[in-house]
C-alpha positions in Angstrom: 0.0 0.0 0.0 1.3 3.5 -0.9 0.4 6.8 0.6 1.1 9.9 -1.5 1.4 12.9 0.8 1.1 16.2 -1.1 1.5 19.7 0.4 -0.9 22.3 -0.8 0.1 25.2 -3.2 1.6 28.4 -1.7 -1.1 30.3 0.1 -2.0 33.9 -0.6 -0.6 35.1 2.7 2.2 37.6 3.3 5.5 36.3 4.7 5.7 36.3 8.5 2.0 35.6 9.1 0.8 32.7 11.2 -2.0 31.1 9.2 -2.4 27.4 10.5 -6.1 26.5 10.3 -7.1 29.8 8.7 -8.9 29.1 5.4 -6.7 31.1 3.0 -6.7 30.7 -0.7 -3.9 29.3 -2.7 -1.8 31.3 -5.3 -3.5 30.4 -8.6 -0.2 30.2 -10.5 1.3 27.8 -8.0 -1.9 25.8 -8.0 -1.7 25.5 -11.8 2.0 24.5 -11.7 1.4 21.8 -9.1 -1.8 20.5 -10.8 0.2 19.9 -14.0 3.0 18.0 -12.3 0.6 15.9 -10.2 -1.4 14.7 -13.2 1.7 13.0 -14.5 2.6 11.1 -11.3 -0.5 10.2 -9.4 -2.2 6.7 -9.5 -5.7 6.7 -11.0 -7.0 3.9 -8.9 -6.2 5.5 -5.5 -8.6 6.9 -2.9 -8.2 10.7 -2.5 -8.4 12.6 0.8 -7.9 16.3 1.4 -8.0 18.8 4.2 -11.2 20.8 3.8 -9.2 24.1 3.9 -9.4 25.8 0.4 -5.7 25.8 -0.3 -5.9 22.0 -0.3 -9.5 21.4 -1.3 -9.3 23.3 -4.5 -6.3 21.3 -5.7 -7.9 18.1 -4.6 -11.1 18.9 -6.6 -9.2 19.8 -9.7 -7.1 16.6 -9.6 -10.2 14.5 -9.1 -12.0 16.3 -12.0 -9.1 15.8 -14.4 -8.5 12.2 -13.4 -12.2 11.3 -13.3 -13.8 8.4 -11.5 -12.0 9.4 -8.3 -13.3 8.9 -4.7 -12.5 12.2 -2.9 -13.2 12.7 0.8 -12.6 15.9 2.8 -11.4 15.1 6.3 -11.1 17.8 9.0 -8.5 15.7 10.8 -6.1 16.7 7.9 -6.3 20.4 8.6 -3.3 22.3 9.8 -2.9 23.2 13.5 -5.3 25.7 15.0 -3.2 28.6 16.4 -6.3 30.2 18.0 -5.8 34.0 18.5 -2.4 33.8 16.8 -4.1 33.1 13.4 -3.5 35.7 10.7 -1.2 37.7 13.0 2.4 38.4 12.2 4.8 36.3 14.2 6.4 39.6 15.4 3.1 40.7 16.8 2.7 37.6 19.0 4.1 38.3 22.5 7.5 36.8 23.0 6.4 35.3 26.4 3.7 33.3 24.6 6.1 32.0 22.0 8.6 31.1 24.8 5.8 29.3 26.7 5.1 27.2 23.5 8.8 26.5 23.0 9.1 25.3 26.6 6.2 22.9 26.3 5.9 22.2 22.6 3.7 19.1 23.0 1.0 20.4 25.4 0.9 24.2 25.0 -2.0 25.6 23.0 -0.7 28.5 21.0 -3.2 31.4 21.1 -5.6 29.1 23.0 -6.0 27.0 19.9 -4.8 23.4 19.6 -1.7 21.7 21.1 0.6 19.6 18.9 -0.5 16.6 20.9 -4.2 17.2 20.0 -3.2 17.5 16.4 -1.2 14.3 16.6 -4.1 12.4 18.0 -6.5 13.5 15.2 -3.8 12.8 12.5 -3.1 9.4 14.1 -6.8 8.5 14.0 -6.9 9.4 10.3 -3.8 7.4 9.6 -5.1 4.3 11.3 -8.4 4.4 9.4 -6.6 4.9 6.1 -4.4 1.8 6.7 -7.5 -0.3 7.1 -8.5 0.6 3.5 -5.5 -1.5 2.3 -5.3 0.5 -1.0 -3.2 3.3 -2.3 -4.3 6.7 -1.1 -3.5 10.3 -2.1 -3.6 12.9 0.8 -3.5 16.6 0.0 -2.8 18.5 3.2 -0.3 20.7 5.1 3.3 20.5 6.2 2.4 20.0 9.9 0.0 17.2 9.0 2.6 15.6 6.7 5.3 15.7 9.5 2.8 13.9 11.8 1.9 11.3 9.1 5.7 10.7 8.7 5.8 10.1 12.5 3.0 7.6 12.1 5.2 5.5 9.8 7.6 5.2 12.7 4.9 3.5 14.8 5.1 6.3 17.4 2.4 7.0 20.0 0.7 10.5 19.7 2.9 12.1 22.3 6.0 10.8 20.6 4.6 11.8 17.2 4.1 15.4 18.5 7.7 15.6 19.8 9.1 14.1 16.6 7.1 16.5 14.4 8.0 19.5 16.6 11.7 18.6 16.4 11.7 17.9 12.6 12.9 20.7 10.5 10.3 22.1 8.1 11.6 21.5 4.6 8.5 20.3 2.7 8.0 22.4 -0.4 4.6 23.6 -1.7 3.3 20.9 -4.0 6.0 18.4 -2.9 4.9 14.7 -3.1 6.2 12.3 -0.4 5.6 8.6 -0.9 5.2 6.2 2.0 4.9 2.4 1.7 3.4 -0.1 4.0 3.5 -3.9 3.7 -0.1 -5.2 4.2 -0.1 -8.7 5.8 
């Protein structure tokens, strides 16, 4: 079984803005570029899943329309982390004490009163476990944070370990990048 993890196109957000679970649009030029490259590499018989946030959902709908006969499901568990009151603020505008509090308790702290990395890891783990039961190739269009947690799932980590792994992993997942994971199904 293969899992194709795809990061959404670049969002229409200024640099330095915290935009986690905010439903921001994707850059149309980046969307078109990624769509073209995906159509050449994605399996046609896979199940498709997407975060419901528009920067993912638009790409997922377009891929499904072009490939045709695709089962596409939107799953809120694939959304990026909710940064609460930090959403759509510049990182420089967020009080340093709050950022330091998050840095000192990366797993449990809820930035801006939103969601902790552990809470996100638990929902991503639940999605992962359900997808494995399908025992078929799946394409997942989502976010860098979600992808890092799905990569932690492949290591058979518990949610708290997943959260720590994802928090400590450097973020180098490009917009539109496809990461392949493989599982042996007994």
